[in-house]
N, C-alpha and C positions, 0 to 999 in steps of 0.2 A: 760705421763711423761716426765720431763726432769731432767738434772742432776741438779737442784737447790734443790732436795732432802736430805735432813739431808743424811751426809756418816754414814754408821754402822760400818765402820773401824775410824772413829775420834777417834784420839790420839793414835794410831796403830803403828807400827814403822818397819821398814823392820829389818828382824834379830832376833826378837820376836815373840815367838808363837802367833800365829791368836785365836783373842776371840774366845773360845768355843761353844757359844752361837750366833756365825754368822750364819747366813742362808746362805748353800752353793746350789748351783744348778748342780747336775752331770746329763749333759746332756746323753743321751747313756746312762742311768745307769741298764739296763738289758743285757749290752753287756759284753762282755769279759774283755774290759776295766775299763769300766764305774763301773759293781757290783765290780769291786776289788777297784776302789777307796772310794765306798760308803761303803767296808767292814773295810777299812783300815781308812778313818775319823771318824767311829762311832766308831770302837777302841781305835782312836787316843784322843776320849771325845766329839768328834761334837755332838751335842741336835738337830741341825736342817737341817737336810742334805736332800734335795727334789731332787726325780727323778719322771721319766715320762716315760710312754712306747709312742712309735711311734701310738698305736692304739687310746691312748686316744689326744695326742698333736701330729703333723707330722709337722715336725721341715724342712721341705720344703715347708711350708706354712708361707708365713709372716705374714700374720694377726693372724693366729693362735699361731706362736710363741710369737710375739706381746704380745698378749693379753695374755699368761703364764706369760712370765715374768712381766707382767704387776699387775697382780694376786700375785703373787708371791713374788714380791721385795727380788732377794737375794742381799745378799752384797760382794757374792763371786761365780761365775762361773767356772765349769769345762769343756770344751767341749772336750766330747769322743764320740761324736753320729759321725759318718760317715758310708759309704757305705763301703764295704771291700771285699775283697775277694783274693785268689791264682792267679796264671798265668793264669788258663784256664779261671777265670770270667772276672778278667779283658781285655783278649782278644775276648770274646765274648760281651762283654757289656759295649765298653770304652763311649758310650753316658752317659749311667747312672751312671756311675763311676764319669764321668765329671760333667754332669749337678746337680746329686744330693748333692753330697758332696762341690760346689759350694753355694748351693741355702741354704743349712744347715749352712755352715760357716754363708754367709753374712746375712742372718736374725738373728741368735745369737747374730751377731758382732752390728748389728743394733738395737735389742731389749734391748743389754746391756747397750748401749751410751743411747739410752731413760731416761731409769728407774734409769739411775747413777751406776750404779755395779763397784765399785773400784778395784776390782781386780778378775783377769779373766784368764785362763791358756785354752790355745789351743793346742791340740795334735795333732801333723802331723804324720809324719814317715820321716823314714830312706830313702824311694824313692824317696823322692825331690833330693838326688845329681846325678850329672851325673851318668855315666855308670862305666868310666871310673875315676873316682874320683882317686886321688892320696891317698892311704892307709896307717896309718886309717885315715879317712874320718874327717875334720876338717870343722866348721861350715860354715867357708870362701870359701868353696868351691862350695856353693850354686851358681846356676847361671855361673859357668863356663866351663860348655859342656852338651855334650846332654845326653839326658835321657834314663835310660830302656824303651825300646820301648813295652816291653810288659804290662807293667802297668802306660804309660806315660798321660796316662788320668787321674788317679789318682793322680801322681805326681802332676801336671799341677794345680789341684784342690787345694791340699795342699800348693802349694808354693802361691796362691792366698789368700789362708788363713792365712800365716806369714804376706803376705804385709797390709792384712786388718787389722792385729793387730798393723803392724809399722803403719799404715798412721792413726788408730785412737790415737797412742800415738802422732803423730808428730801433728797434725791437733787439738786434743781437749785435749793431755795433761796426755790420760789415762795411768794408770802402768800396762797395761795387756801384758802379757808375750807368749812366743811360747816356746815349747819342740818338738823333734824329738826322738822320741824311736824306738828302732832296734827292731828286732821281737822278736814280744811278743809269748807267747803260758799259759796255765795255765788252772785253774779252769773256767768253762766258753764258751771255745773256740770254734770253730765251728768244726764239722769232718765230715761235707759232704764231700764226694770225688770229686764232682762237683765244690763246691765253695769256701773250705777250704786253709790259707796255709800249706805250706811244712811239719811241723812237725805235726798236727793235722794227717794230710790226710797219713803220714806215719803211724803213732800210728797205725788210723782206718785199714790200709791196714794187719800189721803185724799182729794184732787182730784177724781179720776175717780168715786169712789165717792159724794160729793157731789152730782157732774153728774147721776148716773144714779140719784141716790135707797137706792143700796144699802144694807144694813142695815147691815152691820158692815163691817170690813177685818182683814185677818188679816197678822198680825207674826211675823216669824219667829223662832224661838227664846224664851225666857223671859221676856224682858222685864229681867230683874235685872241684866243686865251694863252696866257704868257706861262713857260715853267724853265723851270732852273734846271740844270745838269750837272753832274758832276761824274768825272770818267770813275771807274772803280779801283783803278792804282791809285787814284789822288784819298778816296775813302778809307780805302786800308791804310797806307800814309798817316791819315788824321786819326786811326783806331788805335796805333801804335803812340802818337805819342799823347794822344788822351790817358792813356792807360799810366804812362809815364807823367805826363803833370794835371791829370785832374782830379778832384775829393770832392765833388757835392752832391747834395739828393739830385737837385734839380736838373734835367737832362739838357742837352746841350747840340746845339743844330750845328749840320754837316752840311754847309755848300760851296758855291764862289762867289755870293754876292750878287749873280746879275743873273737874269732871265731874258728868253726871248720869246715872241709870239708862236702860236703852231706853224703858222704861213709862214714864217722865216725859215722856223727848222727845218717842214716840209721842203723847201727851197734849196736849202744848205745841204739835205740827206740828198735832192735830187740830182746836184751837180757833184757830191762824191761817188753818188752809184754810174753817174753819167745817163739819166734818166733827161731827153731830151722834149718829151710831150708835153701834154697840157695836164696841171693840175683841179682837180675840180673837188668842191668841198658840200658833203652831203649833211646842209643844215637841219636834215630831221634827226640825225645821231647826238646824243649828248654830248655839251665840251665838257663834263666835271665844272670843277671847279674855274673862277674867272682866272685868278692869276694864286700863286704860291710862291714865294720869292724868302728864302729865309733872312734873317738876320745872322749874320757868321759874326758878329764882333766880338761875344765871347772868347771864342775860335780862336780869333786872330789876336788877341791880346795874349792867348796861348803860345803865340808865336808860330802859328801854321798858318800857311796858304797853299792852294792847289797850284801844280805847276801842268798841268796837261788841257790847252786849248780846246775850245768845242771843234771846231774846224779840225784841228791836229786827232784830237779822241776819234773823231768821227772817220777819219780818216785810217788810223788802224784798225778799228774795229770793222769795219769793211773788209778789210785785208782777212783779219781773223775768220768774219763770215764766210769767205771764198774757201778758205784754206778748209773750212769745214767740209762744205759743197765737194769740193776736190776728193776730198779722204773718203767721202760717202760714197762719191759715184765709183772712186779707185776701188772700194768694197765691193759696191754692187758686181762691178766687171769682173772680179776676182772670183764671185760667188758664182757667176754665169758660168765663167770657164770652167767652172771645177764641178759643172751638172752634168749628170751622163744624160743624154738622150733620151726625150720624153720624161724624165725627173722632175726638171723645173726647180727655183729655187726657193726657200721660203725665208 
């Protein structure tokens, strides 16, 4: 299929609501970001939101990706698909973080162009910016300095995604955009201690310490780096706002415009969970970038601001985490009751 196909958004103008019957494909729809985008779009009245799990369509596979977009013919694509992880995961698997993300992005952009998708939003990450960028970080800081080495492979892949969007705009006139969210959290996050980002890792550590009665919890680093945190439901709201109001080759930052020291974050998570012990800092572990606060003035000028405060967001995220634990425990108990004597369960 080529871009000779009819434009499903024919007659739509920037600054107006997108047609709610337009088909939207959310890549990465089962992940933290993608699931939030799907929820928000449906709540906003979109009636044809399509998602797909990696077990059904491997977006690292160019042919599989092309077939899927040929079959679904979306009018709008939100690329929330990515291989993501915290410092430990990025340090252990830089090849996978580089290659998987390059493949996912290239395959989606190529397939979207072939089927003539008029509107596409690629989501990147604030780690694309230099380690020592001037704070708060403006979008024009991109490629002005060295990256943080603990996640440089992932950052390079995301920078390539931005360039992909810009290249399709320049060569083919595609009205595609890219957005760079700050650190995200919320329902659907990954709480695996080896692969998660700082906030869900802290939440799980403090929860397990509270349940076991441990007197201390160890946090990586010095506690001095500052980080900005955006609830994923706020990001989903920003995604729709950008699709309806933004059309520029430059990436645009998505954040709250405020940051907190990791030590303050740890204390807030401990309070949310109910941990009453001591917080110990392992200074032999890396801190990562010393500060990473985004300049969100361009997004605010478009009329969007977040609505979920950090304390409120942490409380709701912890409740979601507890619900998942209870569900897992219930499933385990159900499996145990269904096993015959001597069989055990798998």
